Structure formats: C-alpha cells, structure tokens
N, C-alpha and C positions, 0 to 999 in steps of 0.2 A: 837742879843739876843741869850743867850746860852740855852742849853737844860734845865738847872735848872729853868730858867725864864719861859720857855714854860710849864714845868711841873707844875709850880705854878699857872698857869692861871686856872680860873674856868672851869670845864668840861661842855661842851655844849651837849645837847641831850635831850631825853625824860625822863631822870631820874627825879622823882618827889620829891619835898620837902614835907615831911609829913604834916607840918602845912599848907602850901599853898594848898595842895591837899584837906585836910579836910575843909579848908575855902571855896574852890570852891564848894564842894559838899553841904556844909551847905547853902551857898548863893543860889545855884540852887534850893534847896528844898524851901527856903523862897520865891524865885521869882515865882516858880510854884504855891505855895499856894496863892500868892498875885495876879498874873497876868494870871494864866492859861498857858497851854503849848504854845499857839500861841504868847503870850506876852513876852515870855522869849527869849532873844538874847544872843549871846556870849559876846557882849559888856556889857550888863547889868550884866551878871554873873561876868565878870572880875571886873567891877566897884564895885559891892557889896562885892566881895571877897577881894578887895584891891590888886589885882595882875594885871600884864600886860596882855593885850588882847592876845598877841602872846604866852604868857605862857599857856593860856587856849587852844589855837589852837595847841600848841606843844604836849599837852597831850591828847586832844580829837579832832577828825576831824570836829565835828559839835555838835549842841546843843542836838540833839537826843542821841548821845553817852554819853554826860555829864548827861543828865536827867536819862537815863537808869541806869547808875551807881549810881546816887544819890538816886534813889528809890528802888534799887535792893533788899535791905534787907527787904523792906516792901511787897515784892511780894511773898515771900516764904510761901507756904501753911503750916498750922498747922496740927496736927493729926486729924483723923476723930472724929467728935463729938460722944460722947457715953453717952447719958442720960438714955438709956434703952428703949427709945421710938423712933423707926426708923423714924417716921414722924417729930418729933421734931428735931431729928438729921439732917434730910434732910433740914429742914427749916434753921437751924443754918448754915449748909454748904452753902446753896444758898445765905444767907445774906453775908457770908464771901467772896464768889466769886464776888458778886456785889460790895462789899466794895473794893476789890482788883482792879477791872476793873474801878472803879470810884475813884481811889486814889486821895486824896486831893480835892474831890468833882467834878472833871472834867474828863469825860470818855476819853477825847482826850489825857490825860497825858500819860497813860500807852501805849495805842495802837499807839498814834502818835509817841512816842519816839521809840517804837519798829519797827513799819512798815517803818518809814522814813529812817531807816538804811539799807533798801533794804533786800535782801535775808537773811543775817545774823539776822536782826531784826525780820523778819517773822518766821525764825526758832526758835528764842527765844520766840516769842509769842506762837508758837505751843508747845514748851517745857513747857512754863508757864501753858497753859491750860491742858496739859497732867499731869503735876505735881498736879494740883488742882483736876483733875478727880480721881486720885488714892484714896484719902480719901472718896470721894463719893461712889466709888465702894465698898470700905471696909465697910462703914456703911450699905449699902444695903445687903451685904453678911451677916453681923451680923443680920440684920432684918430677913433674910431667916433662919439663924441658930436658931433664937429664936422663929420661927414660926409666925412672924409678917408679913411676905410676902410669897407668894407661891414659891415653889422650882423652878418652871418653869418661874419665872418672868424674862423678858429680861433685865437684869441688865445693860449690856453695852449700850443698846439702850436707856435706861432711863437716864443714865448719859450723853450720847451724846445729848439727847434732852434738858436736863437742860442747859448744856454748850452752845448749839446752841441758845437757847432762850435768855439767858443772854447776850451773845456776840452780837446777832442780835439787841436786844433792846438798849444796851448801846453803842456799837461801831458803828453800821451802821445807826441806827435811832437817836442816841443821846438822847434817852428818859430815864427819871427817872423810875426806877422799884420800885413800892410800895410793901409793905409787903403783901398786899392783892393779888398782882400778884404772889408772891412766894407761898402763901398759895394755890392758884389755882393749881400751879404745883404740890405741895405736894399731893393735893387731887386726882391727877391722878394716884397715886401709886395704884397698884392692892390691893384688900382687903386681909386680913389675911385668911388663909385656914379655912373654916367653917363659915365664916361670909359673909354677903351680902353687907356691906358698907366698907368705908375706915376709919372709926373713930378709929378702933383698932390700937394701937401703936405697 
C-alpha cells in the first residue's frame, strides 16, 4: 500500500462529526427527560442517536460527561431579576435556582452528572452555584440602594443561606421545594429601614 492510499483512509481519533455530535446530545436530553439520570446508559444514548457505542465512548468517557454537555446551556444563570421589589426579585431568583437544580424534573440530573465526574465535576458544581449566587447578591445590593433593605444587612450570608437551603433540600434530601417554602425564605429578609415588618418591597 502506498502513501497515497494511506492518506486516503479516514482519520481516526476524537474528531467529532457535527451531525452525530448534535444527535448524541439531543438523544441524551430526550432520555434524561424520559428515564431520569439513573436510567440513562451509554448504550441507550448510542441507540437513540443512531451511532455506534464506541463513537460515544470515543468522545465522552462516561454518561456523566455526556449529560453535563447536553444540559450545559440550560444551567447558565440569567441576569438578576429587577421588578423594583426586592422581595419579589428574591422569590424569582429562588425559583430559578430550584428550576436549575431540578432540571427536567429530577434533582439527580444536574448534581449526579456533575459530581460523578469526580473533582472536575465538583468544581463545575461549585462554579455553577457561584455563578447563580452573583445575581442574588446584585438584587440584594439594589434593595439596599433603594432603601428596601438596611445598609448593614449581611448580604453574603443571606445568599449563602439561600443556596445552602436549596441545595440541601434538592440534592441531599431529594425533596421538592414548594413556593411556600421559598416565600418563607424571602420573609426572613430584614425589614426596610424605618419599618417593623418585612412586607415592604
């Protein structure tokens, strides 16, 4: 066999065919929605996507890596809510955090996909929570600036308590968080200066 024949052979390696890559990610999202994180396997992903099992393994080491990439665009936080009412903004932000961590209705999807990748996955989870914390801190600072929260309010501790509560309930206990639970968190915000309750926005 001459060099020209060798050069004509298909190149092997991790280079991804765009259509097959998109098909794998779409199949992964469908399977997660249908079966939950634990029900998804590399074989099922390959079968649904119409690609060889080894193709999937060549591009991703395990299902956690596939799922992480498949849902990555849905994990990005949006801007801080700004309705003019800091308590309404806080409730909207809390709802969004719960929605993110219970992506596709199953709290195991996001956390399972991230933590099962080991330290890189745990680092990604920390980065995810940090990214979602930034808009919360911003809306609280706006509340202080507008006189809706006291200037000495412990904003960082408030955000950490919100994140900790949501993560504990959804990730560690696997419990559904109702809107009433989130309202209870919002009611713990300190009252506006010159008021005795928390009703002021």
